[in-house]
C-alpha positions in Angstrom: 25.3 -48.1 -56.6 27.2 -44.9 -57.4 26.5 -43.6 -53.9 28.1 -46.7 -52.5 31.2 -46.1 -54.6 31.4 -42.5 -53.4 30.9 -43.2 -49.7 34.0 -43.3 -47.5 34.7 -46.9 -46.5 36.2 -47.2 -43.0 37.1 -50.8 -43.4 39.1 -50.3 -46.6 40.8 -47.1 -45.1 41.8 -49.1 -42.0 43.1 -52.0 -44.0 45.2 -49.9 -46.3 46.5 -47.9 -43.3 47.5 -51.1 -41.5 49.5 -52.3 -44.5 51.3 -48.9 -44.9 52.0 -48.8 -41.1 53.4 -52.3 -41.2 55.7 -51.5 -44.1 57.0 -48.3 -42.5 57.4 -50.0 -39.1 59.3 -52.9 -40.6 61.6 -50.8 -42.8 62.4 -48.2 -40.1 63.1 -51.1 -37.7 65.6 -52.6 -40.2 67.3 -49.2 -40.6 67.6 -48.8 -36.8 69.0 -52.3 -36.7 72.0 -51.3 -38.8 72.3 -47.6 -37.8 75.4 -46.4 -36.0 75.3 -45.7 -32.2 73.6 -42.4 -31.3 76.8 -40.8 -30.1 78.2 -41.1 -33.7 75.0 -40.6 -35.6 74.1 -37.4 -33.8 77.6 -35.9 -34.0 77.9 -35.9 -37.7 74.2 -36.0 -38.4 74.3 -39.4 -40.1 71.6 -39.9 -42.7 70.3 -42.9 -44.6 67.6 -42.4 -47.3 67.3 -38.7 -46.5 66.5 -39.2 -42.8 68.7 -39.0 -39.6 68.7 -41.7 -37.0 66.5 -39.6 -34.7 64.0 -39.2 -37.6 63.9 -42.9 -38.2 63.4 -43.5 -34.5 60.5 -41.0 -34.6 58.9 -42.7 -37.6 59.2 -46.1 -36.1 57.6 -45.0 -32.8 54.8 -42.9 -34.3 53.8 -45.6 -36.9 53.9 -48.2 -34.1 51.4 -46.2 -32.2 49.3 -45.7 -35.4 49.4 -49.5 -36.0 48.2 -50.1 -32.5 45.3 -47.6 -32.8 44.3 -48.9 -36.2 44.3 -52.5 -34.9 42.0 -51.5 -32.1 39.7 -49.7 -34.6 39.8 -52.8 -36.9 38.9 -55.2 -34.1 36.6 -53.3 -31.8 34.8 -50.9 -34.2 34.7 -52.6 -37.6 34.8 -56.3 -36.8 33.5 -56.3 -33.3 30.2 -58.1 -34.1 32.0 -60.7 -36.2 34.7 -61.2 -33.5 32.1 -61.4 -30.7 30.0 -63.9 -32.6 33.1 -66.0 -33.2 34.0 -66.0 -29.5 30.4 -66.9 -28.5 30.3 -69.8 -31.0 33.6 -71.1 -29.7 32.4 -71.0 -26.1 29.4 -73.0 -27.1 31.0 -75.6 -29.4 34.4 -75.7 -28.0 37.7 -74.7 -29.5 38.5 -77.0 -32.5 41.8 -75.4 -33.3 43.6 -76.4 -30.1 46.8 -77.5 -31.8 47.1 -74.3 -33.8 46.5 -72.2 -30.7 49.0 -74.2 -28.7 51.6 -74.0 -31.6 51.2 -70.2 -31.9 51.6 -69.7 -28.1 54.7 -71.9 -28.0 56.2 -70.1 -31.0 55.6 -66.7 -29.4 57.0 -68.0 -26.0 60.2 -69.3 -27.8 60.7 -66.1 -29.6 60.2 -64.1 -26.5 62.5 -66.2 -24.3 65.0 -66.6 -27.1 65.3 -62.9 -27.5 65.6 -62.1 -23.8 68.2 -64.9 -23.1 70.0 -64.6 -26.5 69.4 -68.2 -27.6 70.5 -69.3 -31.0 69.6 -67.9 -33.6 68.2 -64.9 -31.8 71.5 -63.9 -30.0 73.6 -64.1 -33.2 71.0 -62.0 -35.1 71.4 -59.2 -32.5 75.2 -59.7 -32.4 75.3 -59.3 -36.1 73.4 -56.0 -35.8 75.9 -54.8 -33.1 78.8 -55.6 -35.5 77.2 -53.6 -38.3 76.7 -50.7 -35.9 80.4 -51.0 -34.8 81.6 -50.9 -38.4 80.3 -47.4 -38.8 83.0 -46.2 -36.3 85.6 -46.9 -38.9 84.1 -44.5 -41.4 82.4 -41.9 -39.3 83.8 -39.4 -36.8 83.3 -39.9 -33.1 82.8 -36.9 -30.7 85.6 -36.2 -28.2 83.1 -36.7 -25.4 80.1 -39.0 -25.5 77.0 -37.1 -26.8 78.9 -33.8 -27.0 76.2 -32.5 -29.3 74.1 -31.9 -26.1 76.8 -29.6 -24.7 75.9 -25.9 -24.4 78.5 -23.2 -25.0 78.6 -22.8 -21.2 79.5 -26.4 -20.7 81.9 -26.4 -23.6 83.9 -23.5 -22.2 86.0 -25.5 -19.7 87.0 -27.9 -22.5 88.3 -25.0 -24.7 90.9 -23.5 -22.4 88.2 -21.9 -20.2 87.4 -19.3 -22.8 84.4 -17.3 -21.7 81.1 -18.6 -23.1 80.3 -15.2 -24.5 83.5 -15.2 -26.5 82.5 -18.6 -28.0 79.2 -17.1 -28.9 80.8 -14.0 -30.5 83.2 -16.2 -32.4 80.3 -18.1 -34.0 78.4 -14.9 -34.8 81.5 -13.4 -36.5 81.6 -16.5 -38.7 78.1 -15.9 -39.7 76.6 -18.6 -37.5 73.4 -17.9 -35.8 73.4 -18.7 -32.1 70.9 -17.3 -29.6 72.8 -17.6 -26.3 75.5 -19.4 -24.4 72.8 -21.9 -23.3 72.3 -23.1 -26.8 73.6 -26.6 -27.5 75.9 -27.6 -30.3 73.0 -29.6 -31.7 70.6 -26.7 -31.7 73.1 -24.3 -33.2 73.9 -26.8 -35.9 70.2 -27.4 -36.8 69.6 -23.6 -37.0 72.5 -23.2 -39.4 72.1 -26.4 -41.5 75.3 -27.8 -40.2 76.5 -30.7 -38.0 77.5 -30.4 -34.3 80.9 -31.6 -35.5 81.3 -28.7 -37.8 80.4 -26.2 -35.1 82.9 -27.7 -32.7 85.7 -27.7 -35.3 85.1 -23.9 -35.9 85.5 -23.3 -32.2 88.6 -25.6 -32.0 90.2 -23.7 -34.8 90.1 -20.6 -32.7 90.7 -22.0 -29.3 92.9 -25.0 -28.3 91.0 -27.7 -26.5 92.3 -29.1 -23.2 93.3 -32.7 -24.2 92.8 -33.9 -20.6 89.3 -32.4 -20.6 88.1 -34.0 -23.8 89.2 -37.5 -23.0 86.2 -39.8 -22.9 85.8 -40.8 -19.3 83.9 -44.0 -20.0 83.1 -45.8 -23.3 79.9 -45.5 -25.2 78.2 -48.7 -26.5 79.3 -50.6 -23.4 78.2 -54.0 -24.6 80.8 -54.2 -27.4 83.8 -53.4 -25.2 86.1 -56.2 -24.1 88.0 -56.4 -20.8 91.1 -55.4 -22.7 89.6 -52.2 -24.1 88.1 -51.3 -20.7 91.6 -51.6 -19.3 92.9 -49.2 -22.0 90.1 -46.7 -21.4 90.1 -46.7 -17.6 93.9 -47.1 -17.1 93.3 -50.1 -14.8 95.4 -53.2 -15.4 93.8 -56.0 -17.3 94.9 -58.5 -14.6 93.2 -56.3 -12.0 89.9 -56.2 -14.0 90.0 -60.0 -14.5 90.6 -60.5 -10.8 87.6 -58.3 -10.0 85.4 -60.3 -12.4 86.6 -63.5 -10.8 85.4 -62.2 -7.4 82.0 -61.7 -9.1 82.0 -65.3 -10.2 83.0 -64.6 -13.8 85.9 -66.4 -15.6 87.0 -63.8 -18.2 89.9 -63.0 -20.4 91.0 -60.0 -22.4 88.7 -60.7 -25.3 85.5 -61.2 -23.2 82.9 -58.5 -23.9 80.9 -56.6 -21.3 77.8 -57.9 -23.0 78.7 -61.5 -22.4 79.5 -60.7 -18.7 76.3 -58.7 -18.3 74.2 -61.6 -19.6 75.8 -64.0 -17.1 75.3 -61.6 -14.2 71.8 -60.5 -15.3 72.7 -56.8 -15.3 73.5 -54.1 -17.9 76.9 -53.7 -19.6 77.0 -50.2 -18.1 76.7 -51.7 -14.6 79.4 -54.2 -15.4 81.7 -51.3 -16.4 80.9 -49.4 -13.2 81.7 -52.4 -11.0 84.9 -53.1 -12.9 86.2 -49.6 -12.6 84.9 -48.6 -9.2 
């Protein structure tokens, strides 16, 4: 009896691990549901409950894989005989839970289609998440250029009055900031010095004046949330011209119509809508 207690129980281990994986998957999924867009989260290294958005994404992905692996172990290695016996008995006696099976299939189909086609209440749920994400832009700093944290000092040089990349590197080193080479990205430099990409950029900007025309965002990030009016402001194309282009595509739009709404009607992505409107 004592030997049984001391023996490692694979069934219990798998069950506990499945519960833990489910909790972490669910919680990380909720965090990502309300997290700011990557271009903002990565620029200022946004954190919630000690972790950055990238770390929450990693947790969600890895524990999803773990859940899948544990589910396979639970079914095919621990309960395979029970499962096989159940299937054989149902093949012989017939399925006596037809209504339950049908209901579960219908429910899954409704959730799947409702999510894809943004039916109520699925569409509003996702729209609410988008609004929460957008709200972060009021309190967090946006980069001058989308995903500027991926810029190397080489790529950053033309934006800072064409200062030689080596001069940018020397400036950082003089400030006590460790940077390996001009091929290092703002993100990498920030991580190595326990700073944010935004802070590294501000140090360089304080020494060299950026070219305003060079750091203007050429196209909006988070395309789905942009309206026809905001696309007009960003692209410099008249709103009437954009509305006329959309009408030629078979879309009746106005200034407040979002790219997400247009994309859903056309069956393409908001990014593609933006490209077609501004080409």
